[in-house]
PDB file with SEQRES, HELIX, SHEET and CRYST1 records, atoms N, CA, C and O in Angstrom:
SEQRES   1 A   57  MET SER GLU THR ALA LEU ILE SER ILE VAL ALA MET LEU          
SEQRES   2 A   57  GLY TRP LEU VAL LEU ALA GLY SER ALA LEU ALA SER PHE          
SEQRES   3 A   57  ARG MET GLY TRP SER LYS PHE LEU GLN MET ALA LEU VAL          
SEQRES   4 A   57  TRP LEU ALA ILE PHE ALA GLY GLY PHE LEU LEU VAL GLY          
SEQRES   5 A   57  LEU PHE MET ASP GLY                                          
HELIX    1 AA1 GLU A    3  ALA A   24  1                                  22    
HELIX    2 AA2 TRP A   30  ASP A   56  1                                  27    
CRYST1    1.000    1.000    1.000  90.00  90.00  90.00 P 1           1          
ATOM      1  N   MET A   1       5.248 -38.599   5.984  1.00  0.00           N  
ATOM      2  CA  MET A   1       4.099 -38.984   5.178  1.00  0.00           C  
ATOM      3  C   MET A   1       3.963 -37.968   4.037  1.00  0.00           C  
ATOM      4  O   MET A   1       4.010 -36.756   4.253  1.00  0.00           O  
ATOM      5  N   SER A   2       3.797 -38.483   2.845  1.00  0.00           N  
ATOM      6  CA  SER A   2       3.710 -37.598   1.690  1.00  0.00           C  
ATOM      7  C   SER A   2       2.314 -36.976   1.598  1.00  0.00           C  
ATOM      8  O   SER A   2       1.367 -37.429   2.239  1.00  0.00           O  
ATOM      9  N   GLU A   3       2.220 -35.943   0.795  1.00  0.00           N  
ATOM     10  CA  GLU A   3       0.947 -35.247   0.619  1.00  0.00           C  
ATOM     11  C   GLU A   3      -0.083 -36.153  -0.047  1.00  0.00           C  
ATOM     12  O   GLU A   3      -1.269 -36.099   0.278  1.00  0.00           O  
ATOM     13  N   THR A   4       0.372 -36.981  -0.975  1.00  0.00           N  
ATOM     14  CA  THR A   4      -0.534 -37.905  -1.662  1.00  0.00           C  
ATOM     15  C   THR A   4      -1.123 -38.927  -0.695  1.00  0.00           C  
ATOM     16  O   THR A   4      -2.311 -39.242  -0.777  1.00  0.00           O  
ATOM     17  N   ALA A   5      -0.307 -39.445   0.217  1.00  0.00           N  
ATOM     18  CA  ALA A   5      -0.786 -40.404   1.199  1.00  0.00           C  
ATOM     19  C   ALA A   5      -1.805 -39.756   2.132  1.00  0.00           C  
ATOM     20  O   ALA A   5      -2.804 -40.381   2.488  1.00  0.00           O  
ATOM     21  N   LEU A   6      -1.564 -38.527   2.525  1.00  0.00           N  
ATOM     22  CA  LEU A   6      -2.485 -37.822   3.405  1.00  0.00           C  
ATOM     23  C   LEU A   6      -3.832 -37.591   2.726  1.00  0.00           C  
ATOM     24  O   LEU A   6      -4.880 -37.768   3.346  1.00  0.00           O  
ATOM     25  N   ILE A   7      -3.806 -37.198   1.458  1.00  0.00           N  
ATOM     26  CA  ILE A   7      -5.046 -37.003   0.707  1.00  0.00           C  
ATOM     27  C   ILE A   7      -5.801 -38.320   0.576  1.00  0.00           C  
ATOM     28  O   ILE A   7      -7.027 -38.350   0.676  1.00  0.00           O  
ATOM     29  N   SER A   8      -5.074 -39.399   0.353  1.00  0.00           N  
ATOM     30  CA  SER A   8      -5.698 -40.712   0.235  1.00  0.00           C  
ATOM     31  C   SER A   8      -6.376 -41.134   1.544  1.00  0.00           C  
ATOM     32  O   SER A   8      -7.480 -41.677   1.524  1.00  0.00           O  
ATOM     33  N   ILE A   9      -5.729 -40.891   2.658  1.00  0.00           N  
ATOM     34  CA  ILE A   9      -6.301 -41.236   3.964  1.00  0.00           C  
ATOM     35  C   ILE A   9      -7.561 -40.422   4.230  1.00  0.00           C  
ATOM     36  O   ILE A   9      -8.562 -40.965   4.699  1.00  0.00           O  
ATOM     37  N   VAL A  10      -7.521 -39.142   3.939  1.00  0.00           N  
ATOM     38  CA  VAL A  10      -8.691 -38.281   4.149  1.00  0.00           C  
ATOM     39  C   VAL A  10      -9.847 -38.727   3.257  1.00  0.00           C  
ATOM     40  O   VAL A  10     -10.996 -38.756   3.698  1.00  0.00           O  
ATOM     41  N   ALA A  11      -9.551 -39.069   2.017  1.00  0.00           N  
ATOM     42  CA  ALA A  11     -10.593 -39.537   1.104  1.00  0.00           C  
ATOM     43  C   ALA A  11     -11.207 -40.848   1.589  1.00  0.00           C  
ATOM     44  O   ALA A  11     -12.425 -41.017   1.538  1.00  0.00           O  
ATOM     45  N   MET A  12     -10.378 -41.772   2.056  1.00  0.00           N  
ATOM     46  CA  MET A  12     -10.886 -43.045   2.566  1.00  0.00           C  
ATOM     47  C   MET A  12     -11.755 -42.843   3.806  1.00  0.00           C  
ATOM     48  O   MET A  12     -12.778 -43.510   3.958  1.00  0.00           O  
ATOM     49  N   LEU A  13     -11.362 -41.941   4.679  1.00  0.00           N  
ATOM     50  CA  LEU A  13     -12.185 -41.648   5.852  1.00  0.00           C  
ATOM     51  C   LEU A  13     -13.528 -41.047   5.435  1.00  0.00           C  
ATOM     52  O   LEU A  13     -14.562 -41.348   6.032  1.00  0.00           O  
ATOM     53  N   GLY A  14     -13.505 -40.203   4.417  1.00  0.00           N  
ATOM     54  CA  GLY A  14     -14.752 -39.640   3.903  1.00  0.00           C  
ATOM     55  C   GLY A  14     -15.671 -40.710   3.348  1.00  0.00           C  
ATOM     56  O   GLY A  14     -16.874 -40.692   3.608  1.00  0.00           O  
ATOM     57  N   TRP A  15     -15.116 -41.645   2.584  1.00  0.00           N  
ATOM     58  CA  TRP A  15     -15.925 -42.751   2.052  1.00  0.00           C  
ATOM     59  C   TRP A  15     -16.468 -43.627   3.175  1.00  0.00           C  
ATOM     60  O   TRP A  15     -17.596 -44.114   3.098  1.00  0.00           O  
ATOM     61  N   LEU A  16     -15.660 -43.828   4.224  1.00  0.00           N  
ATOM     62  CA  LEU A  16     -16.109 -44.632   5.362  1.00  0.00           C  
ATOM     63  C   LEU A  16     -17.285 -43.957   6.071  1.00  0.00           C  
ATOM     64  O   LEU A  16     -18.242 -44.630   6.453  1.00  0.00           O  
ATOM     65  N   VAL A  17     -17.224 -42.657   6.247  1.00  0.00           N  
ATOM     66  CA  VAL A  17     -18.333 -41.922   6.863  1.00  0.00           C  
ATOM     67  C   VAL A  17     -19.580 -42.008   5.987  1.00  0.00           C  
ATOM     68  O   VAL A  17     -20.684 -42.210   6.492  1.00  0.00           O  
ATOM     69  N   LEU A  18     -19.404 -41.855   4.681  1.00  0.00           N  
ATOM     70  CA  LEU A  18     -20.531 -41.940   3.759  1.00  0.00           C  
ATOM     71  C   LEU A  18     -21.181 -43.326   3.786  1.00  0.00           C  
ATOM     72  O   LEU A  18     -22.406 -43.440   3.834  1.00  0.00           O  
ATOM     73  N   ALA A  19     -20.365 -44.366   3.756  1.00  0.00           N  
ATOM     74  CA  ALA A  19     -20.898 -45.729   3.799  1.00  0.00           C  
ATOM     75  C   ALA A  19     -21.569 -46.018   5.142  1.00  0.00           C  
ATOM     76  O   ALA A  19     -22.613 -46.669   5.190  1.00  0.00           O  
ATOM     77  N   GLY A  20     -20.971 -45.537   6.225  1.00  0.00           N  
ATOM     78  CA  GLY A  20     -21.559 -45.747   7.541  1.00  0.00           C  
ATOM     79  C   GLY A  20     -22.893 -45.051   7.711  1.00  0.00           C  
ATOM     80  O   GLY A  20     -23.809 -45.603   8.320  1.00  0.00           O  
ATOM     81  N   SER A  21     -23.014 -43.842   7.179  1.00  0.00           N  
ATOM     82  CA  SER A  21     -24.285 -43.133   7.292  1.00  0.00           C  
ATOM     83  C   SER A  21     -25.359 -43.788   6.415  1.00  0.00           C  
ATOM     84  O   SER A  21     -26.534 -43.808   6.783  1.00  0.00           O  
ATOM     85  N   ALA A  22     -24.963 -44.313   5.275  1.00  0.00           N  
ATOM     86  CA  ALA A  22     -25.927 -45.024   4.426  1.00  0.00           C  
ATOM     87  C   ALA A  22     -26.405 -46.289   5.122  1.00  0.00           C  
ATOM     88  O   ALA A  22     -27.589 -46.620   5.072  1.00  0.00           O  
ATOM     89  N   LEU A  23     -25.491 -46.993   5.767  1.00  0.00           N  
ATOM     90  CA  LEU A  23     -25.855 -48.212   6.486  1.00  0.00           C  
ATOM     91  C   LEU A  23     -26.739 -47.902   7.690  1.00  0.00           C  
ATOM     92  O   LEU A  23     -27.670 -48.650   7.987  1.00  0.00           O  
ATOM     93  N   ALA A  24     -26.454 -46.812   8.376  1.00  0.00           N  
ATOM     94  CA  ALA A  24     -27.251 -46.430   9.540  1.00  0.00           C  
ATOM     95  C   ALA A  24     -28.671 -46.041   9.150  1.00  0.00           C  
ATOM     96  O   ALA A  24     -29.587 -46.148   9.966  1.00  0.00           O  
ATOM     97  N   SER A  25     -28.865 -45.594   7.923  1.00  0.00           N  
ATOM     98  CA  SER A  25     -30.201 -45.178   7.494  1.00  0.00           C  
ATOM     99  C   SER A  25     -31.158 -46.363   7.371  1.00  0.00           C  
ATOM    100  O   SER A  25     -32.374 -46.175   7.356  1.00  0.00           O  
ATOM    101  N   PHE A  26     -30.624 -47.575   7.284  1.00  0.00           N  
ATOM    102  CA  PHE A  26     -31.481 -48.754   7.206  1.00  0.00           C  
ATOM    103  C   PHE A  26     -32.063 -49.146   8.562  1.00  0.00           C  
ATOM    104  O   PHE A  26     -33.045 -49.885   8.614  1.00  0.00           O  
ATOM    105  N   ARG A  27     -31.486 -48.673   9.644  1.00  0.00           N  
ATOM    106  CA  ARG A  27     -31.941 -48.915  11.019  1.00  0.00           C  
ATOM    107  C   ARG A  27     -32.176 -50.389  11.316  1.00  0.00           C  
ATOM    108  O   ARG A  27     -33.239 -50.783  11.794  1.00  0.00           O  
ATOM    109  N   MET A  28     -31.161 -51.195  11.022  1.00  0.00           N  
ATOM    110  CA  MET A  28     -31.274 -52.621  11.308  1.00  0.00           C  
ATOM    111  C   MET A  28     -30.607 -52.932  12.641  1.00  0.00           C  
ATOM    112  O   MET A  28     -29.820 -52.137  13.153  1.00  0.00           O  
ATOM    113  N   GLY A  29     -30.925 -54.075  13.185  1.00  0.00           N  
ATOM    114  CA  GLY A  29     -30.356 -54.474  14.468  1.00  0.00           C  
ATOM    115  C   GLY A  29     -28.898 -54.891  14.321  1.00  0.00           C  
ATOM    116  O   GLY A  29     -28.387 -55.059  13.213  1.00  0.00           O  
ATOM    117  N   TRP A  30     -28.239 -55.055  15.475  1.00  0.00           N  
ATOM    118  CA  TRP A  30     -26.824 -55.416  15.463  1.00  0.00           C  
ATOM    119  C   TRP A  30     -26.588 -56.797  14.875  1.00  0.00           C  
ATOM    120  O   TRP A  30     -25.575 -57.025  14.213  1.00  0.00           O  
ATOM    121  N   SER A  31     -27.515 -57.721  15.110  1.00  0.00           N  
ATOM    122  CA  SER A  31     -27.315 -59.076  14.586  1.00  0.00           C  
ATOM    123  C   SER A  31     -27.375 -59.082  13.058  1.00  0.00           C  
ATOM    124  O   SER A  31     -26.586 -59.767  12.408  1.00  0.00           O  
ATOM    125  N   LYS A  32     -28.294 -58.331  12.494  1.00  0.00           N  
ATOM    126  CA  LYS A  32     -28.390 -58.235  11.033  1.00  0.00           C  
ATOM    127  C   LYS A  32     -27.166 -57.516  10.464  1.00  0.00           C  
ATOM    128  O   LYS A  32     -26.640 -57.902   9.421  1.00  0.00           O  
ATOM    129  N   PHE A  33     -26.722 -56.474  11.153  1.00  0.00           N  
ATOM    130  CA  PHE A  33     -25.532 -55.749  10.715  1.00  0.00           C  
ATOM    131  C   PHE A  33     -24.310 -56.666  10.725  1.00  0.00           C  
ATOM    132  O   PHE A  33     -23.524 -56.663   9.777  1.00  0.00           O  
ATOM    133  N   LEU A  34     -24.150 -57.441  11.780  1.00  0.00           N  
ATOM    134  CA  LEU A  34     -23.013 -58.357  11.888  1.00  0.00           C  
ATOM    135  C   LEU A  34     -23.078 -59.427  10.806  1.00  0.00           C  
ATOM    136  O   LEU A  34     -22.054 -59.791  10.228  1.00  0.00           O  
ATOM    137  N   GLN A  35     -24.270 -59.927  10.533  1.00  0.00           N  
ATOM    138  CA  GLN A  35     -24.439 -60.933   9.483  1.00  0.00           C  
ATOM    139  C   GLN A  35     -24.032 -60.358   8.123  1.00  0.00           C  
ATOM    140  O   GLN A  35     -23.319 -61.015   7.364  1.00  0.00           O  
ATOM    141  N   MET A  36     -24.473 -59.156   7.816  1.00  0.00           N  
ATOM    142  CA  MET A  36     -24.115 -58.528   6.542  1.00  0.00           C  
ATOM    143  C   MET A  36     -22.615 -58.254   6.459  1.00  0.00           C  
ATOM    144  O   MET A  36     -22.013 -58.429   5.400  1.00  0.00           O  
ATOM    145  N   ALA A  37     -22.014 -57.830   7.555  1.00  0.00           N  
ATOM    146  CA  ALA A  37     -20.577 -57.560   7.569  1.00  0.00           C  
ATOM    147  C   ALA A  37     -19.785 -58.838   7.322  1.00  0.00           C  
ATOM    148  O   ALA A  37     -18.796 -58.824   6.588  1.00  0.00           O  
ATOM    149  N   LEU A  38     -20.211 -59.936   7.927  1.00  0.00           N  
ATOM    150  CA  LEU A  38     -19.513 -61.205   7.717  1.00  0.00           C  
ATOM    151  C   LEU A  38     -19.670 -61.713   6.292  1.00  0.00           C  
ATOM    152  O   LEU A  38     -18.731 -62.274   5.727  1.00  0.00           O  
ATOM    153  N   VAL A  39     -20.843 -61.521   5.709  1.00  0.00           N  
ATOM    154  CA  VAL A  39     -21.046 -61.930   4.317  1.00  0.00           C  
ATOM    155  C   VAL A  39     -20.137 -61.132   3.392  1.00  0.00           C  
ATOM    156  O   VAL A  39     -19.511 -61.702   2.499  1.00  0.00           O  
ATOM    157  N   TRP A  40     -20.056 -59.807   3.596  1.00  0.00           N  
ATOM    158  CA  TRP A  40     -19.187 -58.990   2.750  1.00  0.00           C  
ATOM    159  C   TRP A  40     -17.720 -59.334   2.967  1.00  0.00           C  
ATOM    160  O   TRP A  40     -16.933 -59.323   2.020  1.00  0.00           O  
ATOM    161  N   LEU A  41     -17.351 -59.635   4.189  1.00  0.00           N  
ATOM    162  CA  LEU A  41     -15.981 -60.042   4.474  1.00  0.00           C  
ATOM    163  C   LEU A  41     -15.645 -61.333   3.733  1.00  0.00           C  
ATOM    164  O   LEU A  41     -14.559 -61.464   3.169  1.00  0.00           O  
ATOM    165  N   ALA A  42     -16.582 -62.290   3.735  1.00  0.00           N  
ATOM    166  CA  ALA A  42     -16.367 -63.541   3.021  1.00  0.00           C  
ATOM    167  C   ALA A  42     -16.268 -63.317   1.515  1.00  0.00           C  
ATOM    168  O   ALA A  42     -15.449 -63.951   0.850  1.00  0.00           O  
ATOM    169  N   ILE A  43     -17.090 -62.427   0.974  1.00  0.00           N  
ATOM    170  CA  ILE A  43     -17.037 -62.130  -0.461  1.00  0.00           C  
ATOM    171  C   ILE A  43     -15.675 -61.548  -0.839  1.00  0.00           C  
ATOM    172  O   ILE A  43     -15.059 -61.990  -1.809  1.00  0.00           O  
ATOM    173  N   PHE A  44     -15.206 -60.564  -0.082  1.00  0.00           N  
ATOM    174  CA  PHE A  44     -13.919 -59.947  -0.410  1.00  0.00           C  
ATOM    175  C   PHE A  44     -12.761 -60.917  -0.184  1.00  0.00           C  
ATOM    176  O   PHE A  44     -11.820 -60.946  -0.979  1.00  0.00           O  
ATOM    177  N   ALA A  45     -12.814 -61.710   0.887  1.00  0.00           N  
ATOM    178  CA  ALA A  45     -11.748 -62.685   1.135  1.00  0.00           C  
ATOM    179  C   ALA A  45     -11.704 -63.720   0.010  1.00  0.00           C  
ATOM    180  O   ALA A  45     -10.626 -64.094  -0.450  1.00  0.00           O  
ATOM    181  N   GLY A  46     -12.866 -64.178  -0.428  1.00  0.00           N  
ATOM    182  CA  GLY A  46     -12.909 -65.124  -1.543  1.00  0.00           C  
ATOM    183  C   GLY A  46     -12.366 -64.515  -2.817  1.00  0.00           C  
ATOM    184  O   GLY A  46     -11.649 -65.176  -3.568  1.00  0.00           O  
ATOM    185  N   GLY A  47     -12.703 -63.257  -3.068  1.00  0.00           N  
ATOM    186  CA  GLY A  47     -12.177 -62.577  -4.248  1.00  0.00           C  
ATOM    187  C   GLY A  47     -10.668 -62.439  -4.208  1.00  0.00           C  
ATOM    188  O   GLY A  47      -9.992 -62.664  -5.211  1.00  0.00           O  
ATOM    189  N   PHE A  48     -10.134 -62.068  -3.046  1.00  0.00           N  
ATOM    190  CA  PHE A  48      -8.677 -61.949  -2.922  1.00  0.00           C  
ATOM    191  C   PHE A  48      -8.007 -63.302  -3.098  1.00  0.00           C  
ATOM    192  O   PHE A  48      -6.944 -63.389  -3.712  1.00  0.00           O  
ATOM    193  N   LEU A  49      -8.615 -64.358  -2.568  1.00  0.00           N  
ATOM    194  CA  LEU A  49      -8.031 -65.692  -2.737  1.00  0.00           C  
ATOM    195  C   LEU A  49      -8.048 -66.122  -4.200  1.00  0.00           C  
ATOM    196  O   LEU A  49      -7.070 -66.685  -4.690  1.00  0.00           O  
ATOM    197  N   LEU A  50      -9.132 -65.866  -4.888  1.00  0.00           N  
ATOM    198  CA  LEU A  50      -9.210 -66.226  -6.308  1.00  0.00           C  
ATOM    199  C   LEU A  50      -8.183 -65.454  -7.138  1.00  0.00           C  
ATOM    200  O   LEU A  50      -7.506 -66.026  -7.994  1.00  0.00           O  
ATOM    201  N   VAL A  51      -8.079 -64.187  -6.884  1.00  0.00           N  
ATOM    202  CA  VAL A  51      -7.087 -63.382  -7.617  1.00  0.00           C  
ATOM    203  C   VAL A  51      -5.681 -63.869  -7.301  1.00  0.00           C  
ATOM    204  O   VAL A  51      -4.845 -63.970  -8.199  1.00  0.00           O  
ATOM    205  N   GLY A  52      -5.413 -64.168  -6.043  1.00  0.00           N  
ATOM    206  CA  GLY A  52      -4.100 -64.682  -5.664  1.00  0.00           C  
ATOM    207  C   GLY A  52      -3.784 -66.018  -6.310  1.00  0.00           C  
ATOM    208  O   GLY A  52      -2.641 -66.282  -6.684  1.00  0.00           O  
ATOM    209  N   LEU A  53      -4.798 -66.856  -6.439  1.00  0.00           N  
ATOM    210  CA  LEU A  53      -4.597 -68.156  -7.081  1.00  0.00           C  
ATOM    211  C   LEU A  53      -4.235 -67.997  -8.550  1.00  0.00           C  
ATOM    212  O   LEU A  53      -3.312 -68.647  -9.039  1.00  0.00           O  
ATOM    213  N   PHE A  54      -4.957 -67.140  -9.249  1.00  0.00           N  
ATOM    214  CA  PHE A  54      -4.752 -66.983 -10.687  1.00  0.00           C  
ATOM    215  C   PHE A  54      -3.514 -66.141 -10.998  1.00  0.00           C  
ATOM    216  O   PHE A  54      -2.933 -66.282 -12.074  1.00  0.00           O  
ATOM    217  N   MET A  55      -3.108 -65.281 -10.086  1.00  0.00           N  
ATOM    218  CA  MET A  55      -1.933 -64.456 -10.341  1.00  0.00           C  
ATOM    219  C   MET A  55      -0.642 -65.245 -10.108  1.00  0.00           C  
ATOM    220  O   MET A  55       0.385 -64.928 -10.708  1.00  0.00           O  
ATOM    221  N   ASP A  56      -0.676 -66.260  -9.254  1.00  0.00           N  
ATOM    222  CA  ASP A  56       0.523 -67.063  -8.999  1.00  0.00           C  
ATOM    223  C   ASP A  56       0.823 -68.004 -10.165  1.00  0.00           C  
ATOM    224  O   ASP A  56       1.983 -68.311 -10.436  1.00  0.00           O  
ATOM    225  N   GLY A  57      -0.230 -68.462 -10.857  1.00  0.00           N  
ATOM    226  CA  GLY A  57      -0.042 -69.446 -11.917  1.00  0.00           C  
ATOM    227  C   GLY A  57       0.402 -68.811 -13.147  1.00  0.00           C  
ATOM    228  O   GLY A  57       0.613 -69.490 -14.151  1.00  0.00           O  
TER     229      GLY A  57                                                      
END                                                                             
């Protein structure tokens, strides 16, 4: 593993901790958390599909 890849992994883990702590500060229930996670997953999946559609053409 190269040094650049290692730095990238550490940075991503740091961002994940930061995002997780921000989300935990809202103190919402698991059902609301799951609903928000699924909505964001759908948004990103739709974005990737749209980009894939336009990049193939």
